[in-house]
C-alpha positions as CSV (number, residue, x, y, z in Angstrom):
1,M,57.2,34.9,118.2
2,E,59.1,38.0,119.5
3,N,61.2,36.1,122.1
4,S,61.9,33.1,119.8
5,E,63.1,35.4,117.0
6,M,65.2,37.5,119.3
7,K,67.0,34.5,120.6
8,K,68.1,33.8,117.0
9,I,70.1,37.0,116.8
10,P,73.8,36.0,117.4
11,Q,75.8,37.3,120.3
12,I,78.2,40.2,119.5
13,E,81.3,38.0,120.0
14,Q,79.9,35.3,117.7
15,I,79.3,37.9,115.0
16,M,82.8,39.3,115.5
17,N,84.3,35.9,114.8
18,D,82.5,35.6,111.5
19,E,85.0,36.1,108.6
20,R,82.5,38.4,106.8
21,V,82.9,40.9,109.7
22,G,86.6,40.2,110.3
23,S,87.4,41.7,106.9
24,W,86.6,45.1,108.3
25,F,89.3,44.9,111.1
26,E,92.1,46.0,108.9
27,K,90.0,48.8,107.3
28,I,88.5,50.5,110.4
29,S,90.1,48.5,113.4
30,R,88.6,45.8,115.6
31,P,87.2,48.3,118.2
32,L,85.4,50.4,115.6
33,T,84.1,47.2,113.9
34,A,82.7,46.0,117.2
35,A,81.0,49.4,117.8
36,S,79.5,49.1,114.3
37,V,78.3,45.6,115.0
38,R,76.6,46.7,118.2
39,R,75.0,49.6,116.4
40,A,73.7,47.4,113.6
41,V,72.4,44.7,115.9
42,S,70.6,47.3,118.0
43,H,69.0,48.6,114.9
44,Y,68.1,45.1,113.7
45,R,66.6,44.2,117.1
46,E,64.1,47.0,116.7
47,K,62.9,45.4,113.5
48,V,62.5,42.0,115.1
49,I,60.6,43.6,118.0
50,S,58.2,45.2,115.5
51,G,57.4,41.7,114.1
52,R,60.0,40.9,111.5
53,A,61.4,37.3,111.5
54,F,65.2,37.0,112.0
55,S,67.2,36.6,108.8
56,E,71.0,36.3,108.7
57,H,70.8,37.5,105.1
58,E,69.4,40.8,106.4
59,L,71.6,41.3,109.4
60,Y,75.1,41.0,107.8
61,P,74.3,43.5,105.0
62,I,73.3,46.0,107.7
63,I,76.6,45.4,109.5
64,D,78.4,45.9,106.2
65,Q,76.6,49.2,105.6
66,V,77.4,50.6,109.0
67,C,81.1,49.5,108.7
68,K,81.3,51.0,105.2
69,G,80.0,54.3,106.4
70,L,83.0,54.5,108.7
71,Y,85.4,53.3,106.1
72,D,84.2,56.0,103.7
73,R,85.1,58.6,106.2
74,R,88.8,57.5,106.2
75,I,91.2,59.6,104.1
76,R,91.7,57.3,101.2
77,P,93.1,57.5,97.6
78,V,90.4,58.3,95.0
79,I,90.5,58.4,91.2
80,N,89.9,62.0,90.1
81,A,87.9,61.9,86.9
82,T,86.2,65.2,87.4
83,G,88.2,67.4,85.0
84,V,89.2,69.6,87.9
85,I,93.0,69.1,88.2
86,L,93.6,70.7,91.6
87,H,90.4,69.6,93.3
88,T,90.2,71.1,96.8
89,N,88.0,68.3,98.0
90,M,90.5,65.8,96.9
91,G,93.6,67.3,98.4
92,R,94.5,69.7,95.6
93,S,98.0,69.0,94.1
94,P,99.3,65.4,94.4
95,I,102.8,65.2,95.8
96,L,105.3,63.9,93.3
97,P,106.2,60.2,94.0
98,E,109.9,61.0,93.9
99,V,109.4,63.8,96.4
100,W,107.5,61.6,98.7
101,D,110.2,58.9,98.5
102,D,112.9,61.5,99.2
103,C,111.2,62.4,102.5
104,R,110.5,58.9,103.8
105,E,113.5,58.5,106.1
106,V,113.2,62.0,107.5
107,N,109.6,61.3,108.6
108,T,110.0,57.7,109.8
109,G,113.1,58.4,111.9
110,Y,114.8,61.3,113.6
111,S,115.9,64.5,111.8
112,N,117.7,67.7,112.4
113,L,114.4,69.7,112.2
114,E,115.6,72.1,114.9
115,L,119.1,70.9,115.4
116,S,122.2,72.8,114.1
117,L,124.6,70.1,112.9
118,K,127.4,72.8,113.0
119,T,127.0,73.7,116.7
120,G,125.1,70.7,118.1
121,K,122.7,73.1,119.6
122,R,119.1,74.1,118.8
123,G,118.7,75.5,115.3
124,K,116.0,77.1,113.2
125,R,113.0,75.1,111.9
126,N,113.3,75.7,108.2
127,G,116.2,73.8,106.5
128,L,116.9,75.1,103.0
129,V,113.3,76.2,102.5
130,P,113.8,80.0,102.9
131,L,116.9,80.0,100.7
132,L,115.0,78.1,98.0
133,I,112.0,80.3,98.2
134,N,114.1,83.4,98.0
135,T,115.9,82.1,94.9
136,L,112.7,81.2,93.1
137,T,110.8,84.4,94.0
138,G,113.6,87.1,94.1
139,A,112.6,87.9,97.7
140,E,115.1,89.0,100.4
141,S,113.6,86.6,103.0
142,S,110.7,84.2,103.5
143,T,108.9,82.1,106.1
144,V,106.2,79.3,106.1
145,V,102.9,78.8,108.0
146,N,100.1,76.3,107.9
147,N,98.2,77.7,104.9
148,N,97.7,80.9,103.0
149,A,94.8,81.9,105.1
150,A,97.1,81.8,108.1
151,A,99.6,83.8,106.2
152,V,97.1,86.6,105.6
153,Y,96.0,86.6,109.2
154,L,99.6,86.7,110.5
155,L,100.4,89.6,108.2
156,L,97.4,91.6,109.3
157,S,98.0,90.8,113.0
158,T,101.7,91.8,112.8
159,F,101.5,95.0,110.7
160,A,97.9,96.3,110.9
161,A,96.3,95.6,114.3
162,G,94.5,98.7,115.3
163,K,95.3,100.4,112.0
164,E,93.7,100.8,108.6
165,V,94.0,98.4,105.7
166,I,92.9,99.6,102.2
167,V,91.2,96.9,100.0
168,S,89.5,97.3,96.7
169,R,85.8,96.4,96.7
170,G,86.5,94.1,93.8
171,E,88.9,92.1,96.0
172,Q,86.8,91.5,99.1
173,V,86.4,87.8,98.4
174,Q,85.1,84.8,100.1
175,I,86.8,81.5,99.5
176,G,85.8,78.0,100.4
177,G,84.8,77.3,104.0
178,G,83.6,80.9,104.7
179,F,86.9,82.7,104.8
180,R,86.0,86.3,104.1
181,I,88.4,89.2,103.8
182,P,86.3,91.7,105.9
183,E,86.0,89.1,108.7
184,I,89.7,88.1,108.7
185,L,90.6,91.8,108.9
186,A,88.2,92.3,111.9
187,A,89.6,89.2,113.6
188,S,93.1,90.5,113.3
189,G,92.2,93.9,114.8
190,A,92.7,95.7,111.5
191,K,90.2,98.3,110.2
192,L,88.9,97.8,106.7
193,V,88.9,100.8,104.3
194,E,87.0,100.0,101.1
195,V,87.9,101.8,97.9
196,G,86.7,101.8,94.4
197,T,83.7,99.9,93.0
198,T,83.2,96.2,92.3
199,N,84.5,96.5,88.8
200,I,86.7,99.7,88.8
201,T,89.4,100.9,91.3
202,T,91.7,103.7,90.3
203,L,95.1,104.8,91.6
204,A,93.4,107.9,93.0
205,D,91.0,105.7,95.0
206,Y,93.9,104.2,96.8
207,L,95.9,107.4,97.4
208,D,92.8,109.4,98.5
209,A,92.1,106.7,101.2
210,V,95.5,107.1,102.8
211,T,95.6,108.6,106.3
212,D,98.0,108.8,109.2
213,D,96.4,105.5,110.4
214,T,97.0,103.5,107.2
215,A,99.2,100.5,107.7
216,M,98.9,98.8,104.3
217,I,97.3,98.3,101.0
218,L,96.2,94.6,100.7
219,K,95.8,93.2,97.2
220,V,93.8,90.0,97.2
221,H,93.8,87.1,94.7
222,R,90.4,86.4,93.2
223,A,90.6,82.7,93.8
224,N,87.3,81.5,92.7
225,F,85.8,84.2,90.3
226,A,86.9,86.6,87.6
227,L,85.8,90.1,86.7
228,R,84.9,90.5,83.0
229,G,83.8,93.3,80.8
230,F,84.0,97.0,81.9
231,T,86.8,96.7,84.5
232,S,89.9,98.5,85.4
233,E,92.5,98.5,88.2
234,P,96.0,100.1,88.4
235,A,99.1,98.1,87.9
236,L,100.9,97.1,91.1
237,K,104.0,99.0,90.1
238,K,102.1,102.3,89.8
239,I,100.6,101.7,93.3
240,T,104.0,101.0,95.0
241,E,105.7,103.9,93.3
242,A,103.0,106.4,94.3
243,L,102.5,105.3,97.9
244,P,104.0,107.4,100.7
245,D,106.9,105.9,102.7
246,G,105.9,103.7,105.6
247,I,102.8,102.2,104.0
248,L,103.2,98.5,103.1
249,T,102.0,96.9,99.9
250,V,101.0,93.3,100.6
251,V,99.8,90.9,97.9
252,D,97.9,87.7,98.5
253,Q,99.1,86.0,95.3
254,G,97.3,82.9,96.3
255,S,97.9,80.3,93.6
256,G,101.7,79.8,93.9
257,V,102.6,80.5,90.3
258,L,106.4,80.8,89.9
259,N,107.3,80.5,86.2
260,E,104.2,79.1,84.7
261,N,102.3,81.2,82.1
262,L,98.7,80.8,83.2
263,P,95.8,83.1,82.3
264,G,95.0,85.7,84.9
265,E,97.8,84.6,87.2
266,K,100.8,86.8,88.1
267,K,104.2,85.2,88.8
268,A,105.6,85.6,92.3
269,Q,108.9,87.2,91.2
270,S,107.0,89.8,89.0
271,L,105.1,91.0,92.1
272,I,108.4,91.4,94.1
273,D,110.0,93.2,91.1
274,D,107.0,95.5,90.9
275,G,107.6,96.7,94.5
276,A,105.4,94.5,96.7
277,D,106.8,94.5,100.2
278,I,105.4,91.1,101.0
279,I,103.6,88.4,99.0
280,S,101.9,85.2,100.2
281,F,100.7,82.1,98.4
282,S,99.8,78.5,98.8
283,C,102.2,75.6,98.6
284,D,99.6,73.0,97.5
285,K,98.3,74.6,94.4
286,I,100.4,75.4,91.3
287,L,103.6,74.8,93.3
288,G,102.6,71.2,93.8
289,G,103.8,70.9,97.4
290,P,102.1,70.0,100.7
291,Q,99.5,72.3,102.3
292,G,101.2,75.4,103.6
293,G,101.4,79.1,103.2
294,I,104.6,80.9,102.0
295,I,105.3,84.5,102.9
296,A,108.1,86.2,101.0
297,G,109.4,89.7,100.9
298,K,111.7,92.2,102.7
299,K,113.9,90.7,105.4
300,E,113.1,93.2,108.1
301,L,109.4,92.4,107.7
302,I,109.9,88.7,107.6
303,D,112.0,88.9,110.8
304,R,109.1,90.6,112.5
305,L,106.7,87.9,111.4
306,D,109.0,85.2,112.7
307,R,109.1,86.9,116.1
308,H,105.3,87.3,116.4
309,P,103.7,85.1,119.2
310,L,101.2,83.8,116.7
311,M,104.0,82.3,114.6
312,R,104.5,79.4,117.0
313,T,100.8,78.4,116.6
314,M,101.1,78.5,112.8
315,R,104.5,76.9,112.0
316,P,104.4,73.6,110.2
317,G,106.0,70.4,111.4
318,K,108.7,68.1,109.9
319,T,106.4,66.5,107.4
320,I,105.4,69.7,105.7
321,Y,108.9,71.2,105.9
322,S,110.5,68.1,104.4
323,L,108.0,67.8,101.6
324,L,108.2,71.4,100.8
325,E,112.0,71.4,100.8
326,A,112.0,68.4,98.5
327,T,109.4,70.0,96.2
328,L,111.3,73.2,95.9
329,L,114.6,71.3,95.3
330,H,112.8,69.4,92.5
331,R,111.7,72.7,91.0
332,M,115.2,74.1,91.1
333,E,116.7,70.9,89.6
334,N,114.1,70.7,86.9
335,P,113.2,74.3,85.9
336,G,111.7,73.3,82.6
337,A,109.7,70.3,83.9
338,R,106.0,70.3,83.2
339,S,103.8,69.9,86.2
340,R,101.0,67.4,86.1
341,H,98.3,70.0,86.0
342,A,100.0,72.0,83.3
343,E,100.4,68.9,81.1
344,A,96.7,68.0,81.6
345,A,95.5,71.5,80.7
346,D,97.6,71.6,77.6
347,S,97.0,68.2,76.1
348,F,93.6,67.7,74.3
349,E,95.1,64.9,72.2
350,E,96.5,63.1,75.2
351,A,93.0,63.3,76.8
352,S,91.6,61.8,73.6
353,E,94.1,59.0,73.7
354,K,93.4,58.2,77.3
355,C,89.7,58.0,76.5
356,R,90.4,55.6,73.6
357,K,92.5,53.3,75.8
358,I,89.8,53.1,78.5
359,K,87.0,52.5,76.0
360,R,88.9,49.8,74.1
361,G,87.0,46.5,74.6
362,L,84.0,48.2,76.2
363,S,80.6,48.8,74.6
364,A,80.6,51.7,72.2
365,D,76.9,52.2,72.8
366,I,77.4,52.8,76.5
367,F,80.8,54.5,76.7
368,K,81.1,57.3,74.2
369,M,84.1,59.7,73.8
370,T,82.8,63.3,73.8
371,D,84.1,66.9,74.0
372,D,84.6,68.2,77.4
373,T,86.4,71.0,79.3
374,L,88.7,71.0,82.2
375,C,90.0,73.6,84.6
376,I,93.0,73.8,86.9
377,G,90.9,74.6,90.0
378,G,92.1,74.8,93.6
379,G,91.7,78.6,93.6
380,S,93.8,79.1,90.5
381,T,93.0,80.6,87.0
382,P,89.3,81.2,87.9
383,D,86.9,81.2,85.0
384,E,89.5,79.6,82.7
385,F,88.6,76.4,80.9
386,F,90.6,74.2,78.5
387,A,89.4,72.0,75.7
388,S,89.4,68.3,76.7
389,R,87.8,65.0,76.1
390,A,85.8,62.7,78.4
391,I,83.9,59.4,78.5
392,E,80.1,59.9,78.5
393,I,78.2,57.0,80.0
394,I,74.9,56.4,78.2
395,S,72.3,54.2,80.0
396,D,68.5,54.0,79.8
397,K,68.5,51.6,82.8
398,M,70.2,53.7,85.3
399,K,70.3,57.4,86.2
400,P,73.6,59.2,86.2
401,E,73.4,59.8,90.0
402,R,73.2,56.0,90.5
403,I,76.1,55.4,88.1
404,L,78.3,57.8,90.0
405,K,77.3,56.2,93.3
406,I,78.4,52.8,92.0
407,L,81.7,54.3,90.9
408,R,82.2,56.0,94.3
409,D,81.5,52.6,96.0
410,S,84.5,51.0,94.2
411,D,87.7,50.7,96.1
412,P,89.5,53.0,95.4
413,P,86.5,55.2,94.6
414,V,86.1,56.8,91.2
415,I,84.8,60.4,91.3
416,G,83.1,61.7,88.1
417,T,80.6,64.4,87.3
418,I,77.2,64.9,85.7
419,K,76.8,67.0,82.6
420,H,73.8,67.2,80.2
421,E,72.1,64.6,82.4
422,R,74.8,62.1,81.8
423,A,77.7,60.7,83.8
424,F,81.0,62.0,82.6
425,L,84.5,60.7,83.4
426,N,87.4,63.0,82.4
427,P,90.7,61.1,82.4
428,S,93.1,64.1,82.1
429,A,94.4,63.7,85.7
430,L,94.8,59.9,85.5
431,N,98.1,58.1,85.3
432,D,98.5,54.7,83.6
433,D,97.6,52.6,86.6
434,E,94.5,54.7,87.4
435,M,93.4,54.3,83.8
436,K,93.7,50.5,84.0
437,Y,91.8,50.4,87.2
438,L,89.0,52.6,85.8
439,K,88.7,50.4,82.8
440,S,88.3,47.3,85.0
441,V,85.6,49.1,87.1
442,L,83.7,50.1,84.0
443,K,84.0,46.5,82.6
444,D,82.5,45.1,85.9
445,I,79.4,47.4,85.8
446,E,78.9,47.4,82.0
447,E,76.3,44.6,82.0
448,N,74.1,46.6,84.5
449,L,74.2,49.7,82.3
C-alpha cells in the first residue's frame, strides 16, 4: 500500500502549476512558494509512510498552511482595533498620507541628500530638518539618529565615557526589548551614580553626588510606568540653576511632545527653556513621523555629536530624512492641526458613532456597544487612560481567543483584545475605509458566532 499511495503524491512541478498554489507567488514569491511546497510534501510523505492513504484534499491545505505561515511574517497593513493608538508592535504612529505622497519622488528617484545645489559639491545629510527642529523646540542646534535609544547611547559615549553620570533611582527604567538604563551606561563606558530612592529624589541628592568625575545628570522619561502617591522630585530648572559649571543636564524626553497638552508629558521647548543642555526624543511617537531619534540642544554640543565616529553608524538614510522633513513641515504649516492620536483620545462621542456605524445591520445579540478605555501608548503618557467605546463580541459557540484568531486571519488582519473574557474591538484608531472593511469581516463571520 505504501508504494502505491506514495506514487499518488504529485511531483513538485505539477503542484507548482496548480492555480491553488500559484496564488501564493505574488504574496511570498515563486521561490519561497516552491520551498514551502517541498516542505509540505515532505511532511505529508511521512504521514503516507505511516499508513495514511493519499488525499489531495489533505495535501493542499497543508501547503496553504505553510505558505500562510510565511505570508504572516511579511510586514503588512493591519487594522488596529486594540484601543492603543501608538501601538509599538504595529509600527507606532502612522505616517500621514499627504506626507507619504510628498516624499514619493524623493525616494523613487535621485535626490540631493548629500549634494549642495549651491556649490555642486558634497553637502550635509539633513536638508531643512535641523532648522525645523530648532524652530519647534527653541534649541540652538539639532541632529537625528536611528532611534531614541541610539540618541541616548551616542550622548553617553560622546560626553560621559569613563566619567560619572548621575541618575535618579526612580528613572532607571527598562523599556521594551530589554533596553535598560544601567546597561546602556555600562556599554557606553559611563559610570552610573544612583541617587535618591524609587519614589523620592531631592535637589540635595543630585548636588551631593557631584564629584570631579561627574560628566552629566541624566533625566530619563518613564516611558511605560508612572509613580503615584508619596513621590517627589525637583523641577528641572532648579537642577540646572544649582549645578556647577561644566556638568551637563541631559533629558531623555522620549515621547516627542511639542505643543500637545498631555498628562505627565513635558513639552520639548519647556525643557530647553528650563536649562537642559540637550534633550532627545522619538520621531515616531507623538510627533507622528518615521522611526528616528532627535537630539536638540546647544550648538557646541551638537557639533561634537556630529563629529563622533559612532554618528556614521547611526545616521538615517534618505527615506527617514525625507519623511521627517515633510512631517516637520506639515507641523509648521498646520500648528493647530489635531493629530490622529490626540483626536482619538479626546473623542468619546466619535468612538460611539464609529461603533454604531459598524454595528448597523449586524446582530445586536452578538455585537454590543460597551464602555471601554483607550491609551495613547508607544511609551507616551504611561498610566493615562481615556474613556472610549468598543464593540464587545458575545458568543456561546466560540471562545474569544478563537474569534481574535479568525479576525487575524483576515486580509488585512484585524487586531483586537480580550477583556472580561470577551473579544473587544475598539474603533478609535480606524478611518472610514477601515471601518467598512471591519464591518464586512464581522458580517462574514457572524453566522459562526
